[in-house]
N, C-alpha and C positions, 0 to 999 in steps of 0.2 A: 504493500500500500504505500502510496505517496505520503511523505511526512510534512509537506508544506502546510502553513497555516492560512486559514481564511476566516474572515470576520462573519458573525452571524448575519443574516439577511442575504447572503450571496445567492445567486440562482442555482439551483441545484439539480434541475433536470430540464431538458430541452426536447421538443418534439421536432426532430429533424426529417421526420418522413422517410427514414431509412427503408430500404427495401427488403433486405435479406434477414434471417435470424441471427447470424453472426454479428451483424451491425447492431442489432437490437440488443443482443447479449453485451457487447461492449458499451453500449449507452447505459444499459441498466447497470453495469459493473462501475461505471464512472459516477453514475449518480448515487450509488451506494458509498463508494469511497468518499465523495464529498460530504454526503449526510453523515458517515461515520465520524469524519473530522469534527463535526459539529454537535457530537452526541451529549455533551454536557450542558447544552443550551436548552431553550424552551422545548417543552414536550410536544406542543401541537404541531410545529413544523416537522418533527421527527415522525409523529403519528401520521401525518398527510403523506409524508414521503414514503412511509412503510405501505400504506394503503394503495398508493400509485405504482410502486415497484411490484408489489404482489400482484396487482391486476395485469400489468404488462407481462410479468414473467410467466403468470398462468396463461396468457393470450398466446405466447410462443413456446409453451412447455419447458421453460427454463427453471429447473428445479433448485439450482444453487441460488438463482435470483428470489425465489419465494423463500428459501431458507433465510437468506440474508435480510429479507424484509421482516421476517419474524424476529430477528436480532433487533433490528431498528425498533420494532414495536416494544421489545423487552427495554431497550435504552429510554423509550419515551415514558413508559411506566415508572422507570427509576427517576427520571427527571421530575415526574410528577409526584414522586415519593409514595407510589403505591407499591410496596414491598412485596406482597403476597402476589399481585398480579406479575410484577416484575420477574419474580422467581420462576413463576409458571411459564411465562413466555421465554425466558432464557433457557430453561430446561428443555422445552420443546426445540427450540433452535440449535441448541447445543446437539441433541441427538441427531437432527437432520444434518448439521454441518459436519458432523463427525463421519456419518456415512457417506457425505459427498466428498471428504478429504479436504475440506477448506481448514487448513491448520490455522491461519490467522483468525477466521471467524470463530473456531473452537476456543482460541486463546482468548478472544473478546468476551465470549459467553462465560468462560470460566472465571474471568476477572470480575465480571459482573456479579456472578453468583458469590464469589468470595467477598465483594464489598457487601452484598446482602447479607451473607451470613455474620459478618462483622457488626453489621447494624442490628441484627436480632440476637446478638450475644454468643453466637457459636464461633468463637475465635479458632478453635482447633480445625473445623471444617473449612473456615475462610482460608487459613494458612495452607490446607491441603490443595484447595481449589487454585490459589495462586501459584503454588509450586507446580501442579500440572499445568498451568498456563504458560509457564515459562518454557517448558519442553515444546509446547506446539508453537509458541511464538518465535523461538530460535530456529525451529524447522522452517517456518515461512519467512524468517529474516526480517521480523517485524519489530523494530526497535521501539515503537510506540507501546505495543502490547508486553514486551519484555519489561520496558520501564514500569508500566503500571503494575505488572506482576511482582516486581522487585519492592516496588513501594508498598504494595498490599502486604507483602510478608514483613516488611519492616514495621508497618503499623500493627500487625499483629504481636510482633515481638515487643514493641513499646506497650501494648495493652496487657501483656503478660509480665511486664516488669524487667525484660531483658533488653536493657538500654544499650549495651555495647552492640549486640547483634542488629538492634533497630538501626543504630547509627551506620553499621555497615552496608546494611541493604539500602538505606536512603542514598548513601554516597554513590554506590553501584548504580542505582536508578538514576541519580543525577547525571552521572557521567553517560549513560547511554542515552538520556533524553537530549542533553546538550549536544552530543556528537550528531544526532539525527535531526536537530533543529525542531524539536517538539515543545514548543513554547508553553503551551497549556500545561503538558506534563511537567515541564520543569517548575512551573509554579507550584503545582501539586506537591512536589518533592520539597520544594522550599517550604511549604506549610508544615510538613513533617518534621523537617530539620529544625524550623523555629519552634514547633511544640516540644521536641527533645531538649532543646537548649533551655526553654522556660521550664521544664519539669526539673532540670538539673540546676535551676537557679541562676543561670547564666542570662540574665534579663537583657543586658546590654548588647550581647550577640543576637538573642532573639528578636530584639527591636530592629537590628539591622537587617536580619534575614527577612522578617516580615515586611519592611519597608521596601526592600528590594522587590519582593513578590508583588506588593501593591502597585509599585511603578510598572511592571510588567503587566499586570491585569488590565490596568488603565491604557497601556499601549495597544493591547488587542481588543479592547472594548468588551471584555467578558464580565458581565455585571454580577454574576452569581459568585465568581471567584473573587471579584472585588469585595463584595459583601463578606465573605467568608474571611478574606484577609483582613479587612477593617475589624472585624469581630476577633480574630485572634490578636490584633494589636491592642485591644482594649484591655485584657488582664495584664499585659506585660506592662503598660503603662501605669496600672493600678499598683502593681508590685514595686514599680520605681518611685511610687509617691504622687504620680500626676493623675489624681483621681478625677478631676473635672474633665481632662482630655479622655480618660477611659470611658467616663459616662457618655460623653459626646460621640466616640467612636461606636459604642454599642447602639445607640439610638440611630446613628447614621446606617449602620449595618441592617438593623431590624427594618427601617424605612425601605431600604433596597429589596430586602427579601419579601416584604408584604407587597411591594410593588410588582415583584414578579410571581406572586401567589405561591412562593416557595414555603410550605407549611413546615418542613424539617428545618430549614435555615431559621424561620421565624421562632421555632421552639428552642433552637440552640441559643440564639440571642437573647430570647426571654430568660433562659437559664443564666446567662452571663450578667444580664440587668439585675436579675434577682441576687446575684452574688455581689454587685456593686452596691446594691442598697443594704444588703446584709452588712458589708464592711463598714458603712458610714452609721450604722444603727437604725436604719429606716426599715424596720421589721414589717410594717403593714405593707408597703410596696413590695417588699422581697417576697412575702408570701404570696401575694397576688401573682407576681411574676413566675414564681416556682409552680404554683398550681396551674396557671395557663400552659406553661411548658410540659408539665406532667401529663396533662390531659391529651395534648397533641402527640407526645411520645408513646403514650398508651394505644392510641387510636393507630398509630403507624407501626406498632409492634417494636419500638426501638428500646430493646431491653438494657443495653450498656448505658444509654442516655437516661433511662428511668433510674437506674441504679444510682447515678450521680445526683439527680434532683431529689431523690427520695432522702439520700445523705444529707443534703442541703436543708430540706424540710425537717428532718430529725434534729438539725441545729437549732432552728426556729422554734420549734416544740420545746427543745431544752431551755431556750432563752426565756420563755413565758411560763416555765415551771411545769409544763405538761409532760411528765416523765412517761406517762402511759403511752402516748402516741409517738413520742420521741423513740422510745424502744421498738414499737412496732414498724415505724418507718425505717429505722436503722437495720432492723433484723431483715426486713424485705430487701433493702439494699444490699446487704451482706449476702444473702441467698442468691440474688441475681448475679452479684459479682463473681461468687464461687462457682457457680454453674457455667458462666461464660468464660471464667479463667482470667478475668480482668483483675490483675494483682493491685493497681493503684486505687481503684474503687473499692476493693476489699480492704486495704489498708485504711483508707478514709473512713470507712463505716465502723472498723474496729477502734479507730481513733476516737471517734465521737461517741461511740459506746463507752469508751473508758471515761470520757467527760460526764456521761449520764451517771455513771456509777458514782463518780466523784461527787456530783451533785446530791446522789442519795445517801452518802455518807458510807459508801462502800469501798474503802480504798484498796483492800486486797483485790477485789473483783475487778476494779478499775485498772489495777496494775496488769492483770492478765491480758486484758483487752489491748492495753497500750504496748506492752512488751511484744504481742503478736503483730500489731501495726509496725513497730519499730524494726522487727526483722524483716518485714516485707519491704519497708522503705530501704533499709541498708541494702538488701539485695537488688533493687531496682535503681539504686543511686539517687533517689528523690530527696535531695538535701533539704529542702524547704519543709516537706512533710516530715522528715526526720527530726527536724528542729522543733516542730510542734509536739511530737511524741516525747521528746526530751523535756519540754515545758510541763506536760502532763504527768509524766513520770516523777519530775521533780517536785511538783506540787503534791502529789500523793505521798511521797516519802516525807514530805514536810508534815502532812496530816498524821502520818505515823511516827513523828519524831525520830526519824532515822536521818539524822542531819548530813551525815557525810555522804550517803547515797544522794540525797536531795541536791546538795551542793554540786556533786559530780554531774549529775544530768543536767542542771541548770546552766553550769559553766559550759558544758559540751553544747547545749543549745545556743547560747550566747555567741560561742565562737562560730557555730555554723551560720547564724543569722548575720553577723558582722562581715563574714566572709562574702556573703551574698548580696550585702548591702540593703537588708531588709529593716528599714527603720521602725515600722510599727511593731514587727514581731520583737525587735530588740527592745522597744519600750515595755512590751508585755513580760519578756523575761527579766528585765531589770526589776519591775514590780514584784514578780516572783520571788527573785533574790532578796529583795528589800524585805518582804514578809518573812522570808527563812531567817534573816538575820534578827529580825524583831521577835520571832519565836525564840531563837537562841538566847535572847536578852542583850543583844548587842544593838542598842538604840542608835548610837551615832552613825554606825556603819549602815544600819538600815535606812536611816533618814536620807544619807547621802545618795544611796542607790535609788530610793523611791524618787528623789528630786531629779535625778538624771532621767528616770523613766517618764516623769511628768513632763520635762522639757521636750523631749522627743516626741510625746504624744501630742502636746500642743503644737509643736512645729508641723506636724502631719495633719493637724486639724481634725483629730479623731476623737469626738466627745466620749465614746465609749471607754477608750484607754485613758482618757483624762480623768474620767470618773473614778476607774479603778484605781489609779495611781493616788488620786486625792483621798479616796476612801481609805486606802492603806495608809496614807501620811497622817490622817485623823487619828486612827486607831493607834499608831506607833507613837504619835506625839502624846497622847493621853497615857499610853503605856510608860512613857519616858518622864511622865510628871510635867510636860510642857503644855498646859491647859490653853494659854493664850494663843500659842502656835496651832494647837488643835482647832481653836474656834475660828482662826483665819482660813483654814482649809474647809471647814463645814460649809460655809456659804458658797465657796467655789464649786464644791463637790455637788451640792444640791442643784446649782445652775447647769453643771454638766451632765447631771442626770436628767433633768428636764430636756435637755438638748438631745440627749442620747435615746431616751425611752420613757417619756412620760405616761401618766396613768390613761389618759385618753387615747393614746396610741396603743397601750396595751389591750385596751377593750375593743379598739378597731380590730386588732389583730384577731381577738377572739371571735368577733363577729364575723369576719371574713372566714376564719376557719370553719365556723359552724355552717355558714352558707355553702362553703365548698363541700363540706361533708354531706350535707343534705342533698346537694345536686348529685354528688357521686352515689349516694344510696339510690336515688331515684333512677339513675341511669341503670344501675346493676339490677334494680328491681324490675324495670321494665324490660331489661335483656332476659330475666328470668321468667317473664310472661306474667307477673302480678298484675292484678287488676286494681283500679282506683281506690276502691274501698281497702284492698290490702295495704296499699301505700298509706291511707289515712290512718289506718290502725298502727302501722309502724310509726308513724309520726307521733301518734298520741302516746307512744311508751316513753317512760321517763328516760332522760339522757344524763350521762355523766358529765358534769361540767369539766372542760379541759383544764387540767392542772390544777393547782390550789391557789393560785394567786400569789401576789409578792409575799403575804404574810404567810402562807402556808409552811409550816415546819417541815424540814427534811425528814423528821421521823414519820410524820404522816404520810408523806409521799412514798416513803420506803415500804409502807404496808402493803402497797399494791404490788410492786415489783414486776410489771408485766414484761419488762425487757428480759427478765430471767427466763430461761427455756431449758426444758429437759429433751435431750435428743437421745434416741436409743436406736442403735445399729444392730441388726441381726443378719445383715447380708454380709458373710465373710466373718470377721472377728466380732463377737459380741462385746458391745460397749454401752455403758450408760453415761452421758456426759451432761453435766448441769453448768451452764454458762461457761462452757469450754473446758471445763475441769473434769476429767474422767474419774468415775467412782473406782477405787482400788477394790481388790478382792476382799481385804479385811474389812471394808466398810459394810459388807453384807452380813457380817457376823457368821452366820452358818451356811453351809452349802445348799441345803434344801431350800432356804429362803431365795437364794439366787435362782435356783432351778424353778421355784414357784412363780418368780417374777417372769422368767422367760415364757412360761406356760400361759400365764395370764396376759402378758403383753402380745403373745402370738394370737391371742383371742380378744385384743383389746376391745372394751366396752361390749363384751359378751358374756352372758352368765354361764358359769361352770358349777355343776353340782358337786357337792363333797365328794360323792362316789366317783365321778369322773377325774376330779383331782387326785384322788388316792389312787386310782387305777393307773393313771399316767405316770405319777411319780414314784409310786411304790410297787406297783403291781398287785397280784393277787395274794395277799398274806391273810389267810383266814385267822380268826380269833383275836386280831388286833382292834383296838377301839378307834375305828376310822375317824370318827367326828373329832375326836379329842387330838389325834395326831395331826390332822388338817388344820384345826383352830390354833394349835401350838405353832405351826409353821407360818400360819398367817399373821400371828402375832410378832413372830421373829421378824418377818418381812416389813410389818408396820414399823417397828423399831428401827429397822435399817433405813427405811424412807422418812423416818420421823423428821429429819432436819429441812426436809423440801416440802413435805406434804402441805403445810400451811401455806407457804410461799407461792407455790405453783398450782395449787388446786388438785394435787395427786391424792387419790383416794382409793381405798379397798372396800367396796361395798359389799354388805351382806344381807341377803333377804331369802327368807324360806329356804333354808339350807343350801344356797348357792352363793358364789362370790364373783365380783367382777372387779377388774382393774380400770380406772379412769386416770389417765395421766394429765388431764387439764387441757384447756383449750390451746395453750401455747407449746403443747408437745409436739415433737415431729419424730416419727418412726419410719425408718428407712423403707421397709418392705411394704408399708401401706402407701407411702409416697410413690413408690415405684409403680404399684398397682394402679394408682390414680392416674399416673402419665400414660400408662398403656391404654386405660379405658378413654382418656381424652384423645389420644391418637386415633383409637377405633371410630370416635365419634366426628373426628375432623373432617370437614367437607374438601379441604384443598391438600394436595400432596405435601405443600411446603409446610402447613401447620402440622400434618401428620409426622413429617420428618422431625420437627422440632421436639414434639412430645416423645417419640420413640428414641431420639437422640438423648433427651434428658433422662429418659428411664435407663438406658444402656449405661449412663455415666453413673448412676446411682447404684447399680448392681455390681458390688464389689466383691463378690464370692457368693456361694451357695448359702441358702438360708439355714442358720445355725448348724455349721458343720460339726460342732461338738456334740449336737444331739442327733447325729445321723441316723442312729438305730433306734430313737424313741418313735413310738408309733404316731404320737400326736403331731410330730413335726414333718412326717413323710408327705403327706398330702399337700401341705402349703408349699413344700420345697418344690414339688413337681409342678404346681400351679405357676410359681415365680419362674421356674426354669422354662416353662413353655412360653411365658411372657417375654423372656430375655430373647429366645429363639425367634418369636414372631417379630420383635423389635429388630433384631440384627438381620433377619432375612429381608425385611422391608427396606432398611438402610442399605444393605449391600446390593439389592436389586436396583434402588434409585441411584446410588453411587456408579453403578455400571452403566445404567441408562444416561445418566448426565455426563459420562465421560471421566469422572473421578476414579480411574481404574485403580491407581495406589490405595485409595480409600476402600474401594470395593474388595480387594484382595484382603486387606486388614481385617475387614468386618467379616469376610468370609471364613478367614482362618479361626476367628474366634468361634463361628458356628460350629465348624468340624472339630474344634476343641472341646466343646460342650457336648456335641452331638456326633460321634464319628462316621455315622451312616446317613448324615443329613444331605439329600440329594441337592437341595438348593444351593448349600455352601460350596459344595464341590463344582456344580455348574457354573456358579459366578467366579470362583478362582480359575477354573479352566478358560473360561471365555475371557476374563480380564488379561490373564497372562497371554494367551494368543494374540489379543489386541495390542498388548506391549510388546509383541515379536519374541516373547520368551517361550517358544514352542516347546523346547526340551523340558522345561520345568512344567508347562501345562501337561504334556504327555506322562510325567511322572505322578503328578496328583490324579490323572485318570487312572493310572495303573493301580495307585494306591487305594482308590475308591472300589475299583473292581475287585481287588483281592479281598477287601474287607466285606464287600457286598456277597462274594461267593462263598467266604468263610461262614457268613450268618445265615444265608438263605440257600446255598448250593446251586446257584445259577447266576449267569452273567446280569448285571444291572441293566435297566432300560436306557435308551438314548436320552438325552445327548451327552451326558457326562462321561459315559463309557466309550465314546467313540473312538479315541485313540487307542485305548487299551484293547477293545474288542477287536479292531482292524489288526492290532499287532497280533493277537491270539489267533486269528483267522490265518495270517500269513505263516 
């Protein structure tokens, strides 16, 4: 494909009245090439072009033209941010283009599928699509598709926290794009490079990179890329202290996205604007912006973006003292980040959960979250986030009176923010250091540090930080016996608090939150088919007021502890985890108590009679006092769970000679979550949604159900059901991978199928077909022979076609 650039609006197809089909084919090819070069622009011209090319291609029987028209349709859907429709069109085009041998078209479709997978949170699949795209792009000698694929892999590496690999791929993509003169692709690479620089705290370099990208976008007149670049410049300016310029850039980018009816870009800018408002303490507008962004991301299926916004909403709930919904939002954010493998999002959610526990007066639990976040930040090289974790850890160690540890982490955080030039963060850390010295009884040193923090906060015009520093100065002055000095600070602290977050503003936030929640409930109810009278009945139910207000004591808030969560894993190794901490064997007290928990958890919220429990755990022992034995074991289990029962709503109910375990509404049990994803996949109406649910189910299946209880009668039936669900999921995913051209992915999934079921015909069929398409015929023949031998050993005859084709032909020879 020609790599020259054309501005949007250029004529893309001409009716020359050519006579022969060869000339028509050439004209169609030229029109496709020109349209493909404009594929990131408005959707409507692409859709019109696709329809025109399809009609003309069908008129002359040109199959390649029809397939390429399908790819243009997929790009049009992508430009319109209709992700499910884009995925379906791309998969259909990919299948046809592969059959026709259009390597460049295959690479384009795979790159689009990779971008879609990233957007919907499946980073592993995205990386596989881009990796496969490189192979086809290089066969076609397409520099553009090669660069896009390399950039795509770099983006995946960035999202999984592998910064060094991300930089490598970005640099290679940039070299390829520059050598071929692909200006648009050079701009996209610069966006990735700038983002990596900003994540590493190198804001001056990021500013230069994004500024260069902006000049290039304006030179080619690409409005969408211009808006994206301006939007990327905004947070960089904010980190450099230019908050007014950051807000101006955010609003400018938002205006362009709205002008272009770009819903995804609009949502991304709204998220950025929410962050700007949050930074200056305007929480009312911040919540409104985040809520609008989240609604759009949910509609588009943008899971990674949802994770980020949910994390930001968790912070806002935390600010107004609504620990219930803070925990819920953050756990949702954390779950999405972990499923997609997005390490920076995971680290952020963990960090804010540390803050929530800090506010709830649970320093040890907060440390667990902070330390997990710190480890992820260090692995990814995110120095700014690392400094935030150091701040949180230092403050918690201060609460625990472990002063040496506190000083170590706070000094480490100060060193990081000073190296990055982050003045607001430096003010926060100096205030924390001042509080530490005050707690140690070192009043003069504390006042010195707090004054330094106050000066920086005022210089940055940040009322939130100014109030925090002044509040600490009031406390420290009074503690040092300097009443007059304390009184001077009180007035300034009150004024800063009014600027940062007055009572009227707090109430406005609560009103917005309530309205947003009501709207969300109504949307979900209508989606579920509830009638108007059902909605009215729901509205009449008493609602808990979010948070406890400014005067609500921490002790009262901690009674709810909704953010605490029990996780039970029964697929693979059996573990019970509470707030990230695994229960040790000694916590169960007696072995039978642990076995009873497994049995009841396997029948979660189902009644089991005393006779059933005894038979499953002890077998048939005549003469024993069955009821007494079971009651004693239940009592031991209750003791083992005693520390969490009240906090998490865990209960073992007894009624009419039967028992039932209820782990509470915040519990997560892996095998039940697995079954739920399989059911969702079966009910899905599109292949794209089905693939998402099956893929999530497979990621949850970490081994067979309770392997330690392999010979227990009560576990066998459940084990087979779950194994069948796994095979169903893998078979669908393997076939889809093969159909879409992701042959490496298909082989990987099919290998897992035959590992679980050595006589699974689908698994061997996919392996053989995929290997043959990759040109690895000898390996394909070996797998065919392996299946044929296993089949003959089991059934005494040759297997049916097609998997046995190679092996059967060889035996006949």
